C-alpha positions as CSV (number, residue, x, y, z in Angstrom):
1,M,0.0,0.0,0.0
2,A,1.0,3.5,-0.6
3,G,2.1,5.8,2.2
4,G,-0.7,8.3,1.6
5,N,-3.4,5.8,2.7
6,F,-2.2,5.8,6.3
7,Y,-2.2,9.6,6.8
8,R,-5.1,11.9,6.5
9,K,-4.8,15.4,5.1
10,I,-4.9,18.3,7.5
11,R,-7.7,20.6,6.5
12,K,-7.7,24.2,7.2
13,S,-10.6,25.7,9.2
14,A,-13.5,27.1,7.3
15,F,-12.4,30.7,7.5
16,G,-8.6,30.1,7.6
17,G,-6.3,30.4,10.6
18,K,-5.5,34.2,10.5
19,P,-8.0,36.9,11.3
20,A,-7.1,38.8,8.2
21,K,-8.0,35.9,6.0
22,W,-11.2,35.4,8.0
23,L,-12.2,39.1,7.5
24,S,-11.3,39.0,3.8
25,R,-13.5,36.0,3.2
26,L,-16.3,37.5,5.2
27,A,-16.1,40.7,3.2
28,A,-16.1,38.7,0.0
29,N,-19.3,36.9,1.1
30,K,-21.7,39.8,1.0
31,K,-24.8,37.8,2.1
32,L,-23.1,36.5,5.1
33,S,-21.8,39.9,6.0
34,V,-25.2,41.5,5.8
35,A,-26.8,38.6,7.8
36,L,-24.2,38.9,10.6
37,A,-24.6,42.7,10.7
38,L,-28.4,42.4,10.9
39,G,-28.1,39.7,13.5
40,A,-25.8,41.8,15.6
41,L,-28.2,44.8,15.4
42,L,-31.1,42.6,16.4
43,L,-29.2,41.3,19.4
44,L,-28.3,44.8,20.5
45,Y,-31.9,46.0,20.1
46,A,-33.2,43.0,22.0
47,F,-30.9,43.6,24.9
48,F,-30.7,47.4,25.2
49,N,-33.9,48.9,24.1
50,N,-36.6,50.2,26.6
51,N,-38.5,46.9,26.5
52,G,-35.4,44.7,26.2
53,I,-34.1,41.8,28.2
54,L,-32.0,43.8,30.6
55,Q,-34.9,46.1,31.4
56,R,-37.1,43.1,32.0
57,L,-34.6,41.6,34.4
58,R,-34.4,44.9,36.3
59,L,-38.2,45.1,36.5
60,E,-38.5,41.5,37.8
61,Q,-35.9,42.3,40.5
62,A,-37.8,45.4,41.5
63,K,-41.0,43.4,41.6
64,K,-39.5,40.8,43.9
65,E,-38.2,43.5,46.3
66,L,-41.6,45.2,46.3
67,K,-43.4,41.9,47.1
68,Q,-41.0,41.4,50.1
69,K,-41.7,44.9,51.3
70,I,-45.5,44.3,51.1
71,E,-45.1,41.0,53.0
72,R,-43.2,42.8,55.8
73,A,-45.8,45.6,56.0
74,Q,-48.6,43.1,56.2
75,Q,-46.9,41.2,59.0
76,E,-46.3,44.5,60.8
77,Q,-49.9,45.5,60.3
78,K,-51.2,42.2,61.6
79,Q,-49.0,42.5,64.7
80,L,-50.2,46.1,65.4
81,L,-53.8,45.0,65.0
82,E,-53.3,42.2,67.5
83,Q,-51.6,44.6,69.9
84,S,-54.5,47.1,69.4
85,K,-57.1,44.4,70.2
86,A,-55.1,43.4,73.3
87,L,-55.1,47.0,74.6
88,D,-58.8,47.5,74.2
89,G,-60.1,47.6,77.7
90,D,-57.3,45.5,79.3
91,K,-55.8,47.8,81.9
92,E,-52.9,45.4,82.6
93,A,-51.9,45.3,78.9
94,I,-52.0,49.1,78.7
95,E,-49.9,49.4,81.9
96,K,-47.3,46.9,80.5
97,V,-47.0,48.9,77.2
98,A,-46.8,52.2,79.1
99,R,-44.0,50.9,81.3
100,E,-42.0,49.0,78.7
101,K,-42.3,51.2,75.7
102,Y,-42.7,54.7,77.2
103,G,-40.8,54.2,80.5
104,M,-43.8,55.5,82.6
105,I,-44.0,54.8,86.3
106,R,-46.6,55.1,89.0
107,S,-46.5,57.9,91.5
108,G,-44.3,57.0,94.4
109,E,-42.3,54.3,92.5
110,K,-38.5,54.5,92.1
111,V,-36.8,53.4,88.9
112,Y,-33.4,51.6,89.1
113,R,-31.4,51.2,86.0
114,V,-28.5,48.8,85.7
115,A,-25.5,50.4,84.0
116,P,-23.9,48.2,81.3
117,K,-20.4,46.8,82.1
118,K,-17.5,48.4,80.3
């Protein structure tokens, strides 16, 4: 057998190895050039216009943050409603809130505060 049967030929890549050759072939193929240019413009438009992908991602993140704020506000509102119901007519609950939250004392009482250790 001949020596050429055991070795395969090395093929060059479709656009050649050097960027200059690649660019010259691309420039020679006008249809491919126009198609690539239009594709690049469409991608830029899809990503960076006012209704593009990046804007959508920003809006979805803002939506998620607003939902979390709404949930926290609803929990706080629920807690305040429970506290309000507890305070309606319950003198002990009112006194507890007045002492703890507002630091009020009865007449004749003395307040002792413990200084934090340094």
